[in-house]
One Martini backbone bead per residue (centre of mass of N, CA, C, O) as a GRO file, in nm:
protein
  307
    1MET     BB    1   0.950   1.538   0.352
    2THR     BB    2   0.845   1.532   0.028
    3ALA     BB    3   0.602   1.419  -0.143
    4ALA     BB    4   0.513   1.262  -0.405
    5PRO     BB    5   0.349   1.316  -0.673
    6VAL     BB    6   0.032   1.255  -0.794
    7ALA     BB    7  -0.104   1.122  -1.051
    8GLU     BB    8  -0.305   1.202  -1.287
    9PRO     BB    9  -0.567   1.113  -1.443
   10ASP     BB   10  -0.644   0.977  -1.737
   11THR     BB   11  -0.885   1.103  -1.945
   12SER     BB   12  -0.898   0.877  -2.159
   13VAL     BB   13  -1.004   0.655  -1.973
   14SER     BB   14  -1.277   0.781  -1.910
   15ARG     BB   15  -1.378   0.790  -2.202
   16PHE     BB   16  -1.353   0.490  -2.263
   17LEU     BB   17  -1.550   0.395  -2.034
   18ALA     BB   18  -1.794   0.558  -2.128
   19GLU     BB   19  -1.825   0.418  -2.399
   20LEU     BB   20  -1.868   0.136  -2.291
   21ALA     BB   21  -2.125   0.208  -2.124
   22HIS     BB   22  -2.307   0.363  -2.355
   23GLN     BB   23  -2.245   0.221  -2.645
   24ARG     BB   24  -2.169  -0.093  -2.548
   25ARG     BB   25  -2.288  -0.194  -2.275
   26ALA     BB   26  -2.117  -0.259  -2.048
   27SER     BB   27  -2.059  -0.417  -1.776
   28PRO     BB   28  -1.983  -0.350  -1.458
   29HIS     BB   29  -1.764  -0.569  -1.434
   30THR     BB   30  -1.597  -0.469  -1.678
   31LEU     BB   31  -1.543  -0.182  -1.580
   32ILE     BB   32  -1.396  -0.250  -1.322
   33ALA     BB   33  -1.167  -0.416  -1.456
   34TYR     BB   34  -1.061  -0.196  -1.649
   35ARG     BB   35  -0.999   0.015  -1.438
   36ARG     BB   36  -0.794  -0.157  -1.280
   37ASP     BB   37  -0.598  -0.225  -1.521
   38LEU     BB   38  -0.536   0.079  -1.596
   39ALA     BB   39  -0.423   0.154  -1.317
   40LEU     BB   40  -0.172  -0.026  -1.338
   41LEU     BB   41  -0.052   0.120  -1.578
   42GLN     BB   42  -0.034   0.406  -1.453
   43ALA     BB   43   0.146   0.330  -1.207
   44GLY     BB   44   0.396   0.261  -1.427
   45ALA     BB   45   0.417   0.562  -1.588
   46ASP     BB   46   0.525   0.816  -1.428
   47GLY     BB   47   0.291   1.035  -1.530
   48ARG     BB   48   0.244   0.945  -1.810
   49PRO     BB   49   0.093   0.917  -2.083
   50LEU     BB   50  -0.031   0.633  -2.226
   51ALA     BB   51   0.019   0.720  -2.534
   52GLU     BB   52   0.356   0.715  -2.481
   53LEU     BB   53   0.387   0.427  -2.461
   54GLN     BB   54   0.579   0.149  -2.510
   55ALA     BB   55   0.618  -0.176  -2.567
   56HIS     BB   56   0.850  -0.230  -2.359
   57GLU     BB   57   0.687  -0.115  -2.119
   58LEU     BB   58   0.452  -0.313  -2.121
   59ARG     BB   59   0.622  -0.567  -2.084
   60ARG     BB   60   0.744  -0.484  -1.812
   61GLN     BB   61   0.474  -0.463  -1.663
   62ALA     BB   62   0.383  -0.756  -1.710
   63MET     BB   63   0.627  -0.887  -1.569
   64ARG     BB   64   0.584  -0.754  -1.294
   65LEU     BB   65   0.310  -0.882  -1.232
   66HIS     BB   66   0.405  -1.172  -1.245
   67GLY     BB   67   0.637  -1.133  -1.028
   68GLN     BB   68   0.410  -1.054  -0.799
   69GLY     BB   69   0.187  -1.313  -0.846
   70LEU     BB   70   0.023  -1.293  -1.089
   71ALA     BB   71  -0.173  -1.463  -1.261
   72ALA     BB   72  -0.188  -1.555  -1.582
   73ARG     BB   73  -0.495  -1.501  -1.615
   74SER     BB   74  -0.478  -1.207  -1.506
   75VAL     BB   75  -0.278  -1.096  -1.710
   76ALA     BB   76  -0.451  -1.153  -1.958
   77ARG     BB   77  -0.687  -0.970  -1.875
   78THR     BB   78  -0.521  -0.709  -1.859
   79LEU     BB   79  -0.422  -0.707  -2.159
   80SER     BB   80  -0.708  -0.684  -2.278
   81ALA     BB   81  -0.757  -0.402  -2.173
   82TRP     BB   82  -0.519  -0.262  -2.307
   83ARG     BB   83  -0.594  -0.330  -2.600
   84ALA     BB   84  -0.869  -0.183  -2.605
   85TYR     BB   85  -0.754   0.097  -2.545
   86TYR     BB   86  -0.549   0.120  -2.787
   87ARG     BB   87  -0.758   0.082  -3.008
   88TRP     BB   88  -0.914   0.334  -2.936
   89LEU     BB   89  -0.684   0.536  -2.985
   90ALA     BB   90  -0.627   0.456  -3.284
   91ARG     BB   91  -0.910   0.536  -3.400
   92ARG     BB   92  -0.824   0.853  -3.306
   93GLY     BB   93  -0.518   0.916  -3.382
   94GLN     BB   94  -0.324   0.885  -3.094
   95LEU     BB   95  -0.125   0.689  -3.259
   96ALA     BB   96   0.158   0.573  -3.412
   97ALA     BB   97   0.160   0.302  -3.233
   98ASP     BB   98   0.081  -0.010  -3.119
   99PRO     BB   99   0.206  -0.144  -2.813
  100CYS     BB  100   0.040  -0.435  -2.828
  101VAL     BB  101   0.192  -0.552  -3.040
  102GLY     BB  102   0.298  -0.872  -2.939
  103LEU     BB  103   0.155  -0.894  -2.674
  104ARG     BB  104   0.204  -1.141  -2.419
  105ALA     BB  105   0.112  -1.380  -2.217
  106PRO     BB  106   0.167  -1.596  -2.002
  107LYS     BB  107   0.169  -1.915  -1.965
  108ARG     BB  108  -0.072  -2.147  -1.885
  109PRO     BB  109  -0.142  -2.385  -1.684
  110ARG     BB  110  -0.297  -2.689  -1.750
  111ALA     BB  111  -0.559  -2.813  -1.609
  112LEU     BB  112  -0.674  -3.100  -1.496
  113PRO     BB  113  -0.934  -3.281  -1.509
  114LYS     BB  114  -1.179  -3.406  -1.300
  115ALA     BB  115  -1.199  -3.753  -1.218
  116LEU     BB  116  -1.344  -4.045  -1.178
  117GLY     BB  117  -1.343  -4.343  -1.092
  118ILE     BB  118  -1.489  -4.632  -1.163
  119ASP     BB  119  -1.579  -4.702  -0.872
  120GLN     BB  120  -1.692  -4.427  -0.801
  121THR     BB  121  -1.909  -4.419  -1.018
  122ALA     BB  122  -2.057  -4.673  -0.927
  123ALA     BB  123  -2.128  -4.561  -0.647
  124LEU     BB  124  -2.295  -4.318  -0.741
  125LEU     BB  125  -2.502  -4.493  -0.936
  126ALA     BB  126  -2.595  -4.659  -0.669
  127MET     BB  127  -2.906  -4.584  -0.637
  128PRO     BB  128  -3.141  -4.589  -0.412
  129GLY     BB  129  -3.458  -4.653  -0.492
  130ASP     BB  130  -3.824  -4.589  -0.621
  131ALA     BB  131  -3.862  -4.312  -0.630
  132PRO     BB  132  -3.910  -4.070  -0.857
  133LEU     BB  133  -3.648  -3.910  -0.801
  134ALA     BB  134  -3.452  -4.150  -0.806
  135VAL     BB  135  -3.519  -4.239  -1.090
  136ARG     BB  136  -3.446  -3.980  -1.231
  137ASP     BB  137  -3.153  -3.951  -1.131
  138ARG     BB  138  -3.044  -4.213  -1.239
  139ALA     BB  139  -3.103  -4.149  -1.538
  140MET     BB  140  -2.952  -3.880  -1.558
  141PHE     BB  141  -2.657  -3.990  -1.463
  142GLU     BB  142  -2.628  -4.218  -1.659
  143LEU     BB  143  -2.644  -4.037  -1.914
  144PHE     BB  144  -2.419  -3.844  -1.851
  145TYR     BB  145  -2.197  -4.073  -1.845
  146SER     BB  146  -2.258  -4.239  -2.104
  147SER     BB  147  -2.248  -3.952  -2.309
  148GLY     BB  148  -2.090  -3.689  -2.224
  149LEU     BB  149  -2.239  -3.446  -2.124
  150ARG     BB  150  -2.351  -3.147  -2.087
  151LEU     BB  151  -2.534  -2.970  -1.878
  152ALA     BB  152  -2.700  -2.804  -2.088
  153GLU     BB  153  -2.775  -3.054  -2.257
  154LEU     BB  154  -2.934  -3.209  -2.047
  155ALA     BB  155  -3.144  -2.984  -1.978
  156ALA     BB  156  -3.244  -2.959  -2.296
  157LEU     BB  157  -3.380  -3.219  -2.310
  158ASP     BB  158  -3.602  -3.401  -2.498
  159LEU     BB  159  -3.801  -3.647  -2.592
  160VAL     BB  160  -3.808  -3.481  -2.865
  161ALA     BB  161  -3.676  -3.371  -3.127
  162GLY     BB  162  -3.701  -2.994  -3.241
  163ARG     BB  163  -3.633  -2.787  -3.059
  164GLN     BB  164  -3.454  -2.517  -3.036
  165GLY     BB  165  -3.159  -2.635  -2.874
  166SER     BB  166  -3.236  -2.927  -2.870
  167GLY     BB  167  -3.287  -3.264  -2.773
  168GLY     BB  168  -3.310  -3.631  -2.818
  169LEU     BB  169  -3.454  -3.945  -2.759
  170ASP     BB  170  -3.335  -4.293  -2.868
  171LEU     BB  171  -3.390  -4.605  -2.755
  172VAL     BB  172  -3.404  -4.783  -3.002
  173GLY     BB  173  -3.118  -4.665  -3.116
  174GLY     BB  174  -2.920  -4.585  -2.879
  175ALA     BB  175  -2.966  -4.253  -2.863
  176VAL     BB  176  -2.851  -3.901  -2.855
  177THR     BB  177  -2.960  -3.573  -2.927
  178VAL     BB  178  -2.743  -3.286  -2.941
  179THR     BB  179  -2.691  -2.929  -2.863
  180GLY     BB  180  -2.420  -2.745  -2.869
  181LYS     BB  181  -2.182  -2.567  -2.938
  182ARG     BB  182  -2.250  -2.364  -3.197
  183ALA     BB  183  -2.507  -2.538  -3.280
  184LYS     BB  184  -2.403  -2.835  -3.252
  185THR     BB  185  -2.485  -3.146  -3.377
  186ARG     BB  186  -2.512  -3.467  -3.203
  187ILE     BB  187  -2.457  -3.823  -3.183
  188VAL     BB  188  -2.501  -4.039  -2.896
  189PRO     BB  189  -2.452  -4.300  -2.719
  190VAL     BB  190  -2.643  -4.541  -2.527
  191GLY     BB  191  -2.629  -4.730  -2.271
  192VAL     BB  192  -2.769  -4.992  -2.118
  193GLN     BB  193  -2.804  -4.876  -1.826
  194ALA     BB  194  -2.924  -4.607  -1.918
  195ALA     BB  195  -3.167  -4.724  -2.074
  196ALA     BB  196  -3.297  -4.867  -1.830
  197ALA     BB  197  -3.329  -4.608  -1.653
  198LEU     BB  198  -3.505  -4.453  -1.861
  199THR     BB  199  -3.740  -4.651  -1.888
  200THR     BB  200  -3.829  -4.619  -1.595
  201TRP     BB  201  -3.873  -4.314  -1.602
  202LEU     BB  202  -4.087  -4.302  -1.836
  203ASP     BB  203  -4.306  -4.450  -1.661
  204GLN     BB  204  -4.314  -4.182  -1.450
  205ARG     BB  205  -4.320  -3.903  -1.595
  206ALA     BB  206  -4.624  -3.850  -1.659
  207ALA     BB  207  -4.698  -3.804  -1.346
  208MET     BB  208  -4.508  -3.532  -1.333
  209ALA     BB  209  -4.571  -3.397  -1.587
  210LYS     BB  210  -4.677  -3.174  -1.778
  211THR     BB  211  -4.864  -3.188  -2.054
  212ASP     BB  212  -4.665  -2.960  -2.222
  213GLU     BB  213  -4.396  -3.099  -2.148
  214ALA     BB  214  -4.078  -3.162  -2.316
  215ALA     BB  215  -3.906  -3.257  -2.105
  216LEU     BB  216  -3.726  -3.518  -1.979
  217PHE     BB  217  -3.660  -3.352  -1.716
  218VAL     BB  218  -3.835  -3.311  -1.409
  219SER     BB  219  -3.997  -3.170  -1.161
  220ARG     BB  220  -4.226  -3.158  -0.917
  221ARG     BB  221  -4.387  -2.936  -1.101
  222GLY     BB  222  -4.333  -3.040  -1.416
  223THR     BB  223  -4.072  -2.900  -1.497
  224ARG     BB  224  -3.786  -2.805  -1.603
  225LEU     BB  225  -3.472  -2.861  -1.528
  226SER     BB  226  -3.219  -2.700  -1.404
  227PRO     BB  227  -2.885  -2.682  -1.385
  228ARG     BB  228  -2.881  -2.623  -1.079
  229ALA     BB  229  -3.060  -2.864  -0.992
  230ILE     BB  230  -2.873  -3.082  -1.096
  231GLU     BB  231  -2.625  -3.006  -0.924
  232LEU     BB  232  -2.768  -3.054  -0.646
  233ARG     BB  233  -2.838  -3.355  -0.691
  234LEU     BB  234  -2.550  -3.454  -0.722
  235ALA     BB  235  -2.441  -3.362  -0.450
  236HIS     BB  236  -2.641  -3.536  -0.284
  237TRP     BB  237  -2.547  -3.818  -0.400
  238ALA     BB  238  -2.249  -3.791  -0.325
  239LYS     BB  239  -2.292  -3.774  -0.024
  240ASN     BB  240  -2.464  -4.046   0.008
  241SER     BB  241  -2.228  -4.240  -0.114
  242GLY     BB  242  -1.942  -4.179   0.045
  243LEU     BB  243  -1.693  -4.045  -0.118
  244GLY     BB  244  -1.576  -3.762   0.006
  245LEU     BB  245  -1.678  -3.570  -0.242
  246HIS     BB  246  -1.717  -3.332  -0.468
  247VAL     BB  247  -1.962  -3.333  -0.730
  248HIS     BB  248  -1.960  -3.219  -1.047
  249PRO     BB  249  -2.094  -3.243  -1.356
  250HIS     BB  250  -1.819  -3.246  -1.529
  251MET     BB  251  -1.705  -3.511  -1.403
  252LEU     BB  252  -1.878  -3.703  -1.580
  253ARG     BB  253  -1.754  -3.615  -1.846
  254HIS     BB  254  -1.462  -3.677  -1.774
  255SER     BB  255  -1.507  -3.971  -1.704
  256PHE     BB  256  -1.600  -4.064  -1.972
  257ALA     BB  257  -1.345  -3.987  -2.134
  258SER     BB  258  -1.136  -4.145  -1.968
  259HIS     BB  259  -1.262  -4.433  -1.984
  260VAL     BB  260  -1.276  -4.462  -2.291
  261LEU     BB  261  -0.976  -4.413  -2.343
  262GLN     BB  262  -0.866  -4.647  -2.170
  263SER     BB  263  -1.017  -4.873  -2.345
  264SER     BB  264  -0.954  -4.761  -2.663
  265GLY     BB  265  -0.760  -4.510  -2.763
  266ASP     BB  266  -0.985  -4.320  -2.915
  267LEU     BB  267  -0.967  -3.991  -2.975
  268ARG     BB  268  -1.167  -3.929  -3.206
  269ALA     BB  269  -1.417  -4.051  -3.079
  270VAL     BB  270  -1.418  -3.872  -2.829
  271GLN     BB  271  -1.442  -3.608  -2.975
  272GLU     BB  272  -1.717  -3.661  -3.106
  273MET     BB  273  -1.879  -3.721  -2.839
  274LEU     BB  274  -1.802  -3.432  -2.705
  275GLY     BB  275  -1.787  -3.191  -2.931
  276HIS     BB  276  -1.506  -3.116  -3.032
  277ALA     BB  277  -1.346  -2.905  -3.249
  278SER     BB  278  -1.073  -2.988  -3.105
  279ILE     BB  279  -0.833  -3.223  -3.034
  280GLY     BB  280  -0.674  -3.066  -2.822
  281THR     BB  281  -0.896  -3.075  -2.606
  282THR     BB  282  -0.893  -3.394  -2.582
  283GLN     BB  283  -0.588  -3.451  -2.508
  284ILE     BB  284  -0.599  -3.409  -2.198
  285TYR     BB  285  -0.694  -3.715  -2.146
  286THR     BB  286  -0.417  -3.844  -2.185
  287HIS     BB  287  -0.309  -3.754  -1.908
  288LEU     BB  288  -0.505  -3.915  -1.740
  289ASP     BB  289  -0.424  -4.188  -1.855
  290PHE     BB  290  -0.131  -4.173  -1.762
  291GLN     BB  291  -0.191  -4.156  -1.461
  292HIS     BB  292  -0.318  -4.436  -1.449
  293LEU     BB  293  -0.073  -4.595  -1.550
  294ALA     BB  294   0.124  -4.497  -1.332
  295LYS     BB  295  -0.026  -4.627  -1.094
  296VAL     BB  296  -0.010  -4.915  -1.191
  297TYR     BB  297   0.297  -4.929  -1.205
  298ASP     BB  298   0.362  -4.851  -0.909
  299ALA     BB  299   0.199  -5.106  -0.796
  300ALA     BB  300   0.337  -5.351  -0.993
  301HIS     BB  301   0.625  -5.285  -1.020
  302PRO     BB  302   0.911  -5.403  -0.873
  303ARG     BB  303   1.089  -5.127  -0.933
  304ALA     BB  304   0.861  -4.917  -0.808
  305LYS     BB  305   0.887  -5.016  -0.536
  306LYS     BB  306   0.925  -4.966  -0.216
  307LYS     BB  307   1.135  -5.087   0.040
   0.00000   0.00000   0.00000
C-alpha cells in the first residue's frame, strides 16, 4: 500500500516567520509558537496553500483543535498566530478576503483567584521574632495585605514618592502612593496594624540600607528587594506558619479584596483601591464573596445540613 504524499511546507509561512525574526525582532519563543500553530493549520489544509483556505475551514479547524482537548487558552493563542499570518498575506495583496475576520476562540472559563481565609491570613502575619529580617518581612506583608498592592508595586516602593515609577509611604496620613499598570498612580489607605509594623521597621531600616538607597524594603546587602526575593520570603513564612499550603504574593492581594468586599460590599471602593481600570475585573471577587456566604449557609442553615 502506497503511503499518502506528505504536503510540502508552505513557503509563505517561512517568509512570514523570517520577517517576524529579522524586521520585527520577535523573540525565539514567539517564533517557535507561531511555527507550531501554523503547522497545525497546514496539517488540516490537505496540501492546499494556506492562502486558499476559507473562513468556514478555519472555523472547522479551530473547533477540531478544541474538540481534541486543546485548552481554550491554547486555541486562542493559536488563532492569534493565524490572524497575524493572514494579516501579513493581506498586506501583500495575496488574499481576496481575510478568512480570520469574525473568527473567535471558545470562551475560557474564568478561574477564581485564590484567597486566604481571615484566620489563615492572621496566622500568616503572626510572624514571631524581632530580628531585622523578621521585622522587615512583617512590615512588608502587613502592608501587602493591608493595602492590596501588586507585587511589582510593593517592590518599587520608596521611602518618599518621587522616583519615576515608584510610590512612597505616608505614615502620618495613613496612606501609601503607588504607581500601577499603565503608569496610573493611586493612593491607598494603610491599616493600623500595618502602620505599626512599618514604624518598627523604619526604626531598623537605616542600619540595613545603604546610604543612598531609596527603597522602602531592602535586603541584607542594603539594596532594594527584588520581586522574586519577596516571593521567596513569603513562601518561607507561609511554610513556617504551618498553613500547609503554598502562598504566592498575589494571594495577599486577592485576600485583601475578598475580605474588604465581604465586610463592606462596596465594589467601587475595592476597584479604586486595587487600581482596576474596569469594574468587570473587580467583580470576580463577588464570586469569592458568594462562596464564603454559601459555606456559612451550608454550615448554619438547618435545612442545608445533611442528616
